[in-house]
C-alpha positions in Angstrom: 0.0 0.0 0.0 1.3 3.4 -1.0 0.7 6.2 1.5 0.3 9.6 -0.2 0.7 12.5 2.2 -2.1 15.0 2.2 -1.2 18.3 0.6 -3.5 21.0 1.9 -3.3 24.5 3.1 -2.1 23.5 6.6 0.8 21.4 5.2 1.8 24.2 2.8 1.8 26.8 5.5 3.9 24.5 7.7 6.4 24.0 4.8 6.5 27.8 4.3 7.6 28.3 7.9 10.3 25.7 7.6 11.7 27.1 4.4 11.3 30.7 5.7 13.7 29.8 8.5 16.2 28.3 6.1 15.9 31.3 3.8 16.3 33.9 6.5 19.4 32.0 7.9 21.2 32.1 4.6 19.8 35.5 3.4 22.4 37.5 5.3 25.4 35.2 4.6 28.2 36.1 2.3 26.9 34.0 -0.5 23.1 33.7 -0.4 21.8 30.5 -2.1 19.6 31.1 -5.2 18.4 27.5 -4.9 17.0 28.1 -1.4 15.4 31.3 -2.6 13.9 29.5 -5.6 12.6 26.7 -3.4 11.1 29.1 -0.9 9.5 31.2 -3.7 7.9 28.0 -5.2 6.4 27.1 -1.9 5.2 30.6 -1.3 3.3 30.8 -4.6 1.4 27.7 -3.7 0.1 29.3 -0.5 -3.6 30.1 -0.1 -2.6 33.5 1.3 -2.2 36.2 -1.4 0.5 38.0 0.6 2.6 34.9 0.5 1.9 34.5 -3.3 3.0 38.2 -3.8 6.2 37.6 -1.7 7.0 34.5 -3.9 6.6 36.6 -7.0 8.9 39.2 -5.6 11.6 36.5 -4.8 11.3 35.1 -8.3 11.7 38.5 -9.8 14.8 39.0 -7.8 16.2 35.8 -9.1 15.6 37.0 -12.7 17.4 40.2 -12.0 20.6 38.5 -10.9 20.5 36.1 -13.9 20.2 32.6 -12.6 21.4 31.1 -15.9 19.7 27.9 -17.0 17.0 28.3 -14.3 15.7 31.5 -16.0 13.1 29.5 -17.9 11.9 27.8 -14.7 11.6 31.2 -13.0 9.7 32.7 -15.9 7.3 29.6 -15.9 6.6 29.9 -12.1 6.3 33.7 -12.3 3.8 33.5 -15.2 1.7 31.0 -13.2 1.9 33.3 -10.2 0.7 36.3 -12.1 -2.0 34.2 -13.6 -3.1 33.2 -10.1 -3.1 36.8 -9.0 -5.1 37.9 -12.0 -2.3 40.1 -13.3 -2.6 39.0 -16.9 -0.4 41.7 -18.5 2.6 40.7 -16.3 1.9 37.0 -16.9 1.9 37.6 -20.7 5.2 39.5 -20.3 6.7 36.5 -18.6 5.5 34.0 -21.2 6.7 36.3 -24.0 10.2 36.5 -22.4 10.2 32.7 -22.0 9.2 32.3 -25.7 12.1 34.6 -26.7 14.5 32.4 -24.8 12.9 29.1 -26.0 10.8 29.8 -29.1 10.1 26.0 -29.6 8.9 25.4 -26.0 5.5 23.8 -26.1 4.9 24.6 -22.5 5.7 28.3 -23.0 3.3 28.5 -26.0 0.6 26.7 -24.1 0.9 29.0 -21.1 0.9 32.0 -23.3 -2.4 30.8 -24.9 -3.8 30.1 -21.4 -2.9 33.7 -20.3 -4.6 35.2 -23.4 -7.7 33.0 -23.0 -8.1 33.8 -19.3 -7.6 37.5 -19.9 -10.2 37.6 -22.6 -12.6 35.4 -20.5 -12.3 37.7 -17.5 -12.6 40.7 -19.7 -15.9 39.3 -21.3 -17.2 38.6 -17.8 -16.5 42.1 -16.7 -18.1 43.5 -19.9 -21.2 41.3 -19.2 -21.3 42.6 -15.6 -21.1 46.2 -16.7 -23.8 45.6 -19.3 -26.1 44.0 -16.8 -25.4 46.9 -14.4 -26.3 49.4 -17.1 -29.5 47.6 -17.9 -30.5 47.5 -14.3 -29.8 51.2 -13.8 -31.8 52.0 -16.9 -34.7 50.0 -15.6 -34.5 51.8 -12.3 -34.6 55.2 -14.0 -37.5 54.2 -16.1 -39.5 52.9 -13.1 -39.0 56.1 -11.2 -39.9 58.2 -14.2 
């Protein structure tokens, strides 16, 4: 029998605290570890708390600024997913486009770019529909009072 550990909000939050301690210990050292920062950021972006997700995005952005070499594509992948989770479609699109510039033949980058565009248009249509319904409701209220 294979036992699969339950991965839920409580276990993610506990893992965040463990990795936060490791990250803070090495953060002020002479040579901070990009690997620990990357691992910590990846756990943060899985958090149910939006503040943790934003902190994870910030850490991934820092890694991109210092040029993490071959891990750049992975950082862009996670950053695009993070911005998608936060509803920041323009930034998610920027990340997928940068990833496509680095790896034009990457199927994952193309798929994620398509997903970002689809989600942005879907949410835009929902917003437009909401505004339309609000306008119709306001018009009906004005007509009733008149």
